[in-house]
C-alpha positions as CSV (number, residue, x, y, z in Angstrom):
1,M,0.1,0.0,0.0
2,I,1.1,3.6,-0.7
3,S,1.8,5.7,2.3
4,S,-0.4,8.8,2.8
5,H,2.4,11.4,2.7
6,P,0.5,14.6,2.8
7,L,0.1,16.6,-0.3
8,S,0.6,20.4,0.2
9,F,-1.9,22.7,-1.4
10,E,0.6,23.9,-4.1
11,L,1.7,20.4,-4.9
12,A,-1.9,19.4,-5.3
13,R,-2.4,22.3,-7.8
14,Q,0.7,21.4,-9.8
15,I,-0.4,17.8,-9.9
16,G,-3.8,19.1,-11.5
17,N,-1.6,21.2,-13.8
18,L,0.3,18.1,-15.0
19,F,-2.7,16.0,-15.4
20,F,-4.2,18.7,-17.6
21,A,-1.0,19.0,-19.8
22,V,-1.0,15.2,-20.4
23,A,-4.8,15.3,-21.4
24,F,-4.6,18.3,-23.5
25,S,-1.4,17.5,-25.1
26,D,-3.3,17.2,-28.4
27,N,-5.2,20.3,-27.7
28,N,-8.3,18.6,-27.1
29,I,-9.8,17.0,-23.8
30,A,-12.0,14.0,-24.7
31,S,-15.0,13.1,-22.2
32,E,-13.1,9.8,-21.7
33,E,-10.1,11.7,-20.4
34,N,-12.3,13.7,-18.0
35,D,-14.0,10.5,-16.9
36,R,-10.7,8.8,-16.4
37,L,-9.2,11.7,-14.3
38,R,-12.2,11.4,-11.9
39,L,-11.9,7.6,-11.4
40,L,-8.3,7.7,-11.0
41,L,-8.5,10.3,-8.4
42,K,-11.3,8.4,-6.6
43,S,-9.6,4.9,-6.9
44,Q,-5.9,5.4,-6.9
45,W,-5.4,8.7,-5.0
46,S,-7.9,8.0,-2.3
47,H,-5.5,7.5,0.6
48,Y,-4.8,11.2,0.3
49,D,-6.6,14.0,1.9
50,M,-10.0,14.6,0.0
51,K,-9.4,18.1,0.2
52,M,-6.3,18.0,-1.7
53,I,-7.8,15.6,-4.2
54,A,-10.6,18.0,-4.8
55,E,-7.9,20.8,-5.4
56,I,-6.3,18.5,-8.1
57,E,-9.5,18.2,-9.8
58,K,-10.2,21.9,-9.4
59,E,-7.0,23.0,-11.0
60,F,-7.4,20.7,-13.9
61,D,-10.9,22.0,-14.4
62,E,-9.5,25.8,-14.2
63,A,-6.9,25.1,-16.6
64,Q,-9.4,23.9,-19.1
65,R,-11.7,26.6,-18.6
66,E,-9.1,29.3,-18.8
67,G,-7.6,27.8,-22.0
68,R,-4.1,27.4,-20.6
69,S,-1.6,25.7,-22.8
70,A,-0.2,22.2,-22.1
71,E,3.2,23.2,-22.3
72,D,2.8,26.1,-19.8
73,C,1.2,23.7,-17.4
74,F,3.8,21.1,-17.9
75,R,6.6,23.5,-17.3
76,G,5.0,24.9,-14.2
77,F,4.9,21.5,-12.8
78,V,8.6,20.7,-13.7
79,R,9.6,23.9,-12.0
80,Y,7.7,23.0,-8.9
81,L,9.3,19.5,-9.0
82,Q,12.7,20.9,-9.4
83,N,12.4,23.3,-6.5
84,N,10.5,21.1,-4.3
85,S,11.9,17.5,-4.9
86,S,11.6,16.5,-1.2
87,E,7.9,16.5,-1.4
88,F,8.0,13.8,-4.1
89,T,8.6,10.4,-2.5
90,K,9.2,7.3,-4.5
91,E,5.7,6.2,-4.0
92,L,4.2,9.7,-5.0
93,R,6.4,9.7,-8.1
94,S,5.2,6.2,-9.1
95,L,1.7,7.2,-8.8
96,I,2.0,10.4,-10.7
97,L,3.6,8.6,-13.6
98,S,1.1,5.9,-13.6
99,S,-1.8,8.0,-13.4
100,C,-0.4,10.2,-16.3
101,T,0.0,7.0,-18.4
102,E,-3.6,5.8,-17.7
103,L,-4.8,9.4,-18.6
104,A,-2.9,9.3,-21.8
105,Y,-4.4,5.8,-22.7
106,A,-8.0,7.1,-21.8
107,F,-8.9,8.0,-25.3
108,A,-7.8,6.5,-28.4
109,K,-4.7,5.0,-26.8
110,L,-1.6,6.9,-26.7
111,N,-0.6,9.6,-29.2
112,K,2.4,11.4,-30.1
113,S,1.9,14.4,-28.1
114,E,1.1,12.5,-24.9
115,L,4.1,10.2,-25.5
116,H,6.2,13.2,-25.6
117,Y,5.0,14.6,-22.2
118,L,5.2,11.2,-20.6
119,A,8.9,10.8,-21.7
120,R,9.8,14.1,-20.5
121,L,8.0,13.4,-17.2
122,N,9.9,10.3,-16.6
123,L,13.1,12.1,-17.4
124,E,12.3,14.8,-14.7
125,M,11.3,12.2,-12.2
126,K,14.5,10.3,-12.6
127,R,16.5,13.4,-12.2
128,I,15.2,14.2,-9.0
129,A,15.5,10.6,-7.8
130,L,19.3,10.6,-8.1
């Protein structure tokens, strides 16, 4: 079982931005991606504080509503990751990567844009693990 290391408010927001970046990498968010996000948060993130889970979802929705770019959201997450690497336990890094992968596969499997973000995310996660 994954430990319930607490998520900070800002970390939850940045995870929401990352999920948005992956889902919107092809400049479209399909209803299947929205549905998968909600399912992932309920099933795989349930051991975290529900307020922080709601914040992840809220940030994802706000990014979509405001028309943010996937690249800007991804870069914001990476900056946060680099500046706050101690918040990213091995378990949390694994959960983030698996959630992003599932989100990317939610609609029409994996496309080139999503693969690009997943590869970059994997590299960034490996960097902080060193």
